[in-house]
VODREN-666220 format. One line per 2 residues: number of its first residue (from 1); for each residue x, y, z of C-alpha. Coordinates in steps of 0.02 Angstrom, whole numbers, plus 50000, padded with zeros to 5 digits. Layout:
N
NUM = X/Y/Z; ... $
END
This chain:
516
1 = 53495/55783/52988; 53322/55763/53060 $
3 = 53216/55904/53128; 53298/55968/53287 $
5 = 53444/55846/53279; 53601/55815/53182 $
7 = 53653/55643/53118; 53814/55574/53192 $
9 = 53802/55401/53113; 53712/55237/53119 $
11 = 53722/55094/53242; 53637/54923/53241 $
13 = 53504/55003/53349; 53470/55139/53220 $
15 = 53527/55318/53183; 53631/55403/53317 $
17 = 53592/55589/53326; 53639/55739/53428 $
19 = 53486/55836/53487; 53516/56020/53452 $
21 = 53419/56070/53608; 53548/55974/53711 $
23 = 53701/56022/53610; 53746/56158/53733 $
25 = 53779/56022/53865; 53952/56008/53788 $
27 = 54039/55854/53720; 54196/55750/53695 $
29 = 54269/55664/53544; 54412/55548/53596 $
31 = 54520/55417/53516; 54695/55366/53471 $
33 = 54788/55450/53329; 54722/55403/53158 $
35 = 54554/55333/53216; 54446/55470/53138 $
37 = 54427/55606/53271; 54460/55751/53151 $
39 = 54332/55684/53026; 54203/55668/53165 $
41 = 54241/55849/53217; 54220/55902/53036 $
43 = 54054/55812/53019; 53989/55892/53179 $
45 = 54049/56066/53129; 53967/56050/52957 $
47 = 53806/55991/53036; 53799/56134/53160 $
49 = 53835/56257/53020; 53693/56187/52914 $
51 = 53580/56205/53066; 53620/56392/53076 $
53 = 53738/56378/53225; 53901/56477/53222 $
55 = 54055/56371/53251; 54229/56405/53319 $
57 = 54367/56278/53301; 54551/56282/53343 $
59 = 54637/56200/53193; 54792/56130/53278 $
61 = 54857/56020/53137; 54796/56127/52992 $
63 = 54696/55988/52916; 54525/56058/52962 $
65 = 54538/56200/52837; 54465/56089/52700 $
67 = 54294/56121/52774; 54297/56282/52671 $
69 = 54294/56183/52508; 54170/56059/52436 $
71 = 54215/55874/52449; 54265/55769/52298 $
73 = 54120/55645/52318; 54240/55505/52350 $
75 = 54150/55339/52314; 54197/55280/52487 $
77 = 54106/55431/52565; 53957/55409/52449 $
79 = 53941/55228/52502; 53955/55273/52685 $
81 = 53820/55405/52665; 53707/55268/52597 $
83 = 53755/55151/52739; 53711/55275/52876 $
85 = 53555/55340/52790; 53616/55517/52757 $
87 = 53481/55582/52639; 53525/55718/52514 $
89 = 53710/55688/52530; 53808/55805/52416 $
91 = 53974/55895/52410; 53960/56060/52504 $
93 = 54079/56190/52572; 54046/56283/52735 $
95 = 54056/56472/52751; 54223/56494/52837 $
97 = 54321/56639/52912; 54504/56607/52952 $
99 = 54583/56686/53105; 54762/56690/53165 $
101 = 54838/56772/53318; 54994/56800/53215 $
103 = 54898/56870/53065; 54985/56749/52945 $
105 = 54853/56619/52898; 54698/56717/52944 $
107 = 54633/56884/53001; 54723/56946/53156 $
109 = 54637/56915/53323; 54663/57058/53444 $
111 = 54599/57123/53608; 54655/57269/53714 $
113 = 54741/57262/53882; 54595/57360/53956 $
115 = 54469/57231/53893; 54575/57091/53968 $
117 = 54574/57179/54135; 54694/57168/54284 $
119 = 54619/57009/54355; 54635/56904/54197 $
121 = 54808/56968/54159; 54862/56931/54337 $
123 = 54796/56753/54320; 54881/56726/54154 $
125 = 55047/56788/54220; 55023/56689/54382 $
127 = 55060/56843/54487; 55080/56841/54675 $
129 = 54958/56940/54785; 55078/57087/54795 $
131 = 55106/57085/54608; 54921/57072/54575 $
133 = 54898/57226/54685; 55028/57318/54585 $
135 = 54937/57270/54424; 54775/57338/54495 $
137 = 54862/57502/54541; 54930/57514/54363 $
139 = 54755/57499/54288; 54684/57624/54414 $
141 = 54822/57751/54381; 54797/57733/54193 $
143 = 54608/57756/54213; 54624/57909/54325 $
145 = 54751/57993/54212; 54656/57954/54052 $
147 = 54792/57835/53986; 54723/57706/53865 $
149 = 54795/57530/53891; 54784/57454/53718 $
151 = 54939/57346/53697; 55080/57277/53801 $
153 = 55194/57427/53777; 55059/57536/53855 $
155 = 55053/57426/54009; 55241/57418/54020 $
157 = 55257/57607/54006; 55128/57633/54148 $
159 = 55223/57514/54259; 55384/57610/54221 $
161 = 55296/57772/54263; 55235/57702/54428 $
163 = 55409/57638/54473; 55487/57805/54434 $
165 = 55356/57900/54534; 55334/57773/54675 $
167 = 55330/57901/54816; 55199/58009/54736 $
169 = 55094/57863/54676; 55107/57778/54845 $
171 = 55025/57924/54936; 54864/57903/54833 $
173 = 54856/57722/54777; 54966/57627/54898 $
175 = 55146/57577/54890; 55206/57479/54738 $
177 = 55378/57409/54770; 55509/57417/54631 $
179 = 55529/57229/54650; 55346/57197/54610 $
181 = 55348/57312/54461; 55510/57230/54398 $
183 = 55438/57055/54419; 55283/57100/54318 $
185 = 55392/57177/54182; 55490/57014/54168 $
187 = 55331/56909/54153; 55260/57029/54023 $
189 = 55422/57012/53926; 55403/56824/53927 $
191 = 55225/56838/53865; 55280/56962/53732 $
193 = 55416/56843/53671; 55279/56712/53647 $
195 = 55200/56827/53520; 55069/56913/53628 $
197 = 55122/57085/53566; 55019/57048/53411 $
199 = 54869/56986/53512; 54853/57146/53612 $
201 = 54801/57295/53508; 54667/57367/53398 $
203 = 54548/57341/53313; 54488/57221/53447 $
205 = 54388/57070/53394; 54200/57085/53418 $
207 = 54116/56922/53463; 53968/56969/53354 $
209 = 54081/56949/53203; 54105/56766/53249 $
211 = 53924/56730/53290; 53855/56758/53115 $
213 = 53756/56664/52985; 53774/56685/52797 $
215 = 53642/56736/52672; 53581/56556/52664 $
217 = 53556/56544/52851; 53711/56435/52880 $
219 = 53817/56468/53031; 53990/56537/52996 $
221 = 54133/56420/53040; 54276/56516/53122 $
223 = 54441/56424/53105; 54587/56480/53214 $
225 = 54755/56432/53141; 54836/56351/53292 $
227 = 54976/56246/53217; 55103/56379/53267 $
229 = 55006/56446/53416; 55004/56279/53505 $
231 = 55194/56291/53523; 55165/56441/53637 $
233 = 55049/56365/53768; 55049/56523/53875 $
235 = 54986/56629/53731; 54860/56494/53681 $
237 = 54796/56489/53860; 54787/56680/53862 $
239 = 54680/56681/53706; 54562/56545/53764 $
241 = 54544/56620/53938; 54501/56788/53862 $
243 = 54380/56713/53736; 54285/56614/53866 $
245 = 54279/56761/53983; 54213/56872/53846 $
247 = 54077/56747/53803; 54028/56731/53983 $
249 = 54023/56918/54014; 53945/56979/53852 $
251 = 53812/56849/53812; 53645/56867/53899 $
253 = 53561/56722/53988; 53467/56623/53857 $
255 = 53386/56479/53950; 53342/56324/53851 $
257 = 53353/56364/53667; 53305/56254/53522 $
259 = 53485/56259/53464; 53648/56338/53528 $
261 = 53701/56512/53478; 53878/56449/53454 $
263 = 53980/56290/53473; 54167/56282/53512 $
265 = 54281/56138/53461; 54451/56126/53543 $
267 = 54555/55999/53445; 54703/55913/53529 $
269 = 54632/55966/53698; 54769/55872/53792 $
271 = 54889/56007/53731; 54774/56136/53805 $
273 = 54770/56055/53977; 54951/55998/53988 $
275 = 55044/56121/54101; 54902/56244/54084 $
277 = 54897/56384/54215; 54779/56345/54357 $
279 = 54683/56503/54314; 54641/56430/54143 $
281 = 54587/56264/54215; 54477/56349/54344 $
283 = 54402/56461/54211; 54367/56316/54091 $
285 = 54282/56223/54231; 54177/56374/54275 $
287 = 54132/56404/54094; 54090/56221/54063 $
289 = 53970/56226/54210; 53886/56391/54175 $
291 = 53903/56447/53995; 53774/56324/53930 $
293 = 53644/56445/54001; 53713/56572/53877 $
295 = 53675/56457/53732; 53855/56401/53700 $
297 = 53917/56223/53683; 54100/56170/53705 $
299 = 54171/56011/53628; 54344/55942/53667 $
301 = 54436/55830/53545; 54578/55730/53622 $
303 = 54657/55558/53627; 54588/55495/53793 $
305 = 54452/55554/53912; 54587/55554/54047 $
307 = 54668/55702/53957; 54527/55812/54019 $
309 = 54517/55858/54203; 54379/55766/54296 $
311 = 54288/55926/54344; 54274/55971/54159 $
313 = 54244/55793/54100; 54091/55780/54212 $
315 = 54008/55922/54113; 54026/55835/53944 $
317 = 53860/55749/53908; 53881/55709/53722 $
319 = 54020/55587/53681; 54099/55500/53533 $
321 = 54236/55376/53580; 54346/55313/53440 $
323 = 54467/55168/53458; 54596/55160/53597 $
325 = 54747/55048/53597; 54792/54958/53759 $
327 = 54975/54917/53735; 55034/54968/53909 $
329 = 54962/54960/54085; 54930/55148/54074 $
331 = 54834/55120/53908; 54732/54982/53989 $
333 = 54688/55097/54132; 54634/55232/54010 $
335 = 54523/55107/53919; 54437/55054/54080 $
337 = 54412/55236/54128; 54336/55275/53957 $
339 = 54221/55126/53967; 54157/55174/54137 $
341 = 54110/55348/54078; 53969/55282/53964 $
343 = 53793/55232/54008; 53791/55044/54002 $
345 = 53712/54951/53858; 53682/54763/53883 $
347 = 53725/54731/53702; 53892/54823/53702 $
349 = 54049/54772/53795; 54125/54945/53794 $
351 = 54297/54902/53862; 54315/54766/53728 $
353 = 54242/54860/53582; 54345/55019/53614 $
355 = 54496/54917/53562; 54408/54837/53411 $
357 = 54334/54991/53329; 54380/55018/53148 $
359 = 54434/55187/53079; 54277/55292/53060 $
361 = 54182/55199/53196; 54146/55263/53369 $
363 = 54051/55225/53528; 53917/55358/53539 $
365 = 53812/55419/53684; 53718/55583/53680 $
367 = 53587/55670/53786; 53407/55637/53739 $
369 = 53264/55760/53740; 53249/55746/53927 $
371 = 53435/55773/53956; 53476/55592/54001 $
373 = 53623/55504/53917; 53573/55373/53789 $
375 = 53644/55197/53800; 53813/55184/53715 $
377 = 53808/55115/53539; 53941/55061/53413 $
379 = 53915/55182/53271; 53977/55206/53093 $
381 = 54011/55393/53081; 53928/55491/52941 $
383 = 54042/55555/52801; 54090/55739/52782 $
385 = 54021/55842/52640; 54173/55957/52632 $
387 = 54350/55916/52584; 54452/55808/52701 $
389 = 54625/55882/52718; 54700/56056/52713 $
391 = 54667/56194/52587; 54805/56245/52469 $
393 = 54891/56408/52515; 54818/56494/52361 $
395 = 54642/56440/52408; 54661/56506/52584 $
397 = 54732/56670/52518; 54583/56691/52400 $
399 = 54459/56663/52541; 54549/56785/52653 $
401 = 54549/56917/52518; 54362/56897/52487 $
403 = 54317/56890/52673; 54210/57032/52739 $
405 = 54322/57036/52895; 54476/57087/52796 $
407 = 54436/57272/52789; 54394/57278/52974 $
409 = 54535/57178/53053; 54685/57157/52938 $
411 = 54762/57329/52964; 54820/57365/53141 $
413 = 54776/57532/53220; 54896/57613/53342 $
415 = 54813/57769/53408; 54881/57877/53546 $
417 = 54878/57786/53709; 54976/57770/53871 $
419 = 55141/57733/53786; 55135/57883/53671 $
421 = 55072/58003/53808; 55198/57950/53941 $
423 = 55338/57941/53814; 55299/58118/53758 $
425 = 55294/58177/53939; 55459/58091/53976 $
427 = 55534/58168/53820; 55467/58341/53870 $
429 = 55535/58320/54045; 55701/58263/53976 $
431 = 55702/58411/53856; 55660/58530/53997 $
433 = 55796/58454/54104; 55918/58471/53959 $
435 = 55867/58651/53936; 55890/58686/54121 $
437 = 56058/58597/54116; 56109/58697/53963 $
439 = 56051/58859/54046; 56147/58818/54204 $
441 = 56299/58775/54102; 56282/58936/54003 $
443 = 56265/59037/54164; 56413/58948/54238 $
445 = 56511/58981/54079; 56461/59163/54081 $
447 = 56510/59179/54263; 56677/59096/54225 $
449 = 56702/59214/54078; 56658/59364/54185 $
451 = 56776/59306/54321; 56911/59279/54192 $
453 = 56875/59451/54117; 56893/59526/54292 $
455 = 57057/59432/54314; 57114/59489/54143 $
457 = 57064/59669/54182; 57154/59664/54349 $
459 = 57306/59588/54264; 57300/59722/54131 $
461 = 57284/59857/54265; 57431/59786/54360 $
463 = 57530/59776/54199; 57485/59955/54159 $
465 = 57532/60006/54335; 57696/59915/54321 $
467 = 57723/59995/54151; 57679/60165/54222 $
469 = 57796/60135/54367; 57932/60080/54248 $
471 = 57900/60237/54145; 57901/60345/54300 $
473 = 58062/60265/54358; 58133/60288/54184 $
475 = 58082/60471/54186; 58155/60493/54357 $
477 = 58317/60412/54303; 58317/60520/54148 $
479 = 58286/60676/54252; 58424/60627/54372 $
481 = 58540/60593/54228; 58498/60760/54151 $
483 = 58526/60842/54317; 58693/60761/54340 $
485 = 58741/60806/54163; 58685/60984/54192 $
487 = 58784/60988/54352; 58940/60927/54265 $
489 = 58915/61053/54126; 58884/61187/54248 $
491 = 59035/61140/54350; 59140/61131/54195 $
493 = 59073/61297/54128; 59088/61376/54298 $
495 = 59269/61323/54312; 59311/61395/54144 $
497 = 59224/61556/54185; 59316/61571/54349 $
499 = 59479/61538/54261; 59442/61670/54134 $
501 = 59388/61793/54268; 59542/61753/54366 $
503 = 59650/61783/54221; 59565/61945/54185 $
505 = 59584/61996/54365; 59766/61951/54364 $
507 = 59785/62046/54205; 59694/62190/54281 $
509 = 59801/62189/54431; 59959/62150/54351 $
511 = 59917/62218/54182; 60032/62349/54201 $
513 = 60166/62236/54245; 60143/62116/54104 $
515 = 60119/62143/53922; 60017/62040/53815 $
END
């Protein structure tokens, strides 16, 4: 590496370098599978790191992790270093921090729903105008009511709250239809199933932790484990859209710096652009055009320049083209397109040499000190100083454990936010409703018991009255019976008395006539 430039390799015309002052004009590394793209990426990342520039790279295949370990000084690499004039070539590891949205092969990468904002989330979910309006209302309601939106369950709970209180919310913020809320919930569920529930939360990543240099002044290389992530393109797009937006919004204007503050490498970029949401494509185009003024360079690594949209491709001033194979008409068209994208060199037949390049060779054109592209040159790429190939799992684990980012990011924090607050309110309302229901049931039961008691008392009174009537009747019958019995006795006694009196009278009258 010369002063103010990094060595890419050597051509018949001399060393091919990348001027650090023009490195924020972005770049492209293209070529068929197995032609040396990843090694070129590794060489560039190492060189930027040695120049004190922080690096971010999406490690799609997992084979870039070896940049964290010193190379083995393979004789082939040593010879190539001599061939390209790489002075002071020695095995050297880069300072690396591993990141992973899933938290499996690196420190978790998180951001909050609030930091993402309603506009970005609406773009990611590809919401309609009505649904985007509903999302804006959700954020406004959360803000006015002091409800923190940290993760997806917070946002889902706020949307549920709005749907359940649509009439009241509509009077203040505008009507949110249940259909819009339900549609957003379904799209959030899809994003959550892609693994985004781990991406949204705290502690949120601070960009300053990526844009660091180590004690020796080397830029830290941030590697994002993307071998699993790339299978969820919506989540991958969500992360990249957020990252680029954060860079654009947080970094101040820097003007023309002697070297970039940070350089991004997106390996297998065709996977990024295939079926990408229009919002992501628009944002990448905007960032590619404007973020260079923030001191950030973006480099895409892909198989063919045609994999990158034209609007983005036009912003990529520094290019390394590895071999392309023209087996089909479509391949031949891609070769012609790649050849036409370089500044012509009378001594190089680009369309012919693209197909003849050996592994480790590339057609190189970069921006010179004045910002003009240099003539394309067939170049032998410089060798890497770090290990080519992936780290062993134990090596990665040891680096993660020793990383200064472990204490800050590894443990998730779930503080009280919209989900907890609204859930507690819903639980309190449900409990209050249950108490009211229980009270009403108790009052109803008491009323029923009182009514039954009145019925029972009335029944008892009637029974007592019937019993008393029966007793009275019985007494009456008894009295009547006694009276009849007395009458019979009296009649009988009276008859006897009369008979006796009669006899006495007869005796008195006729006593003298009759002896006893």
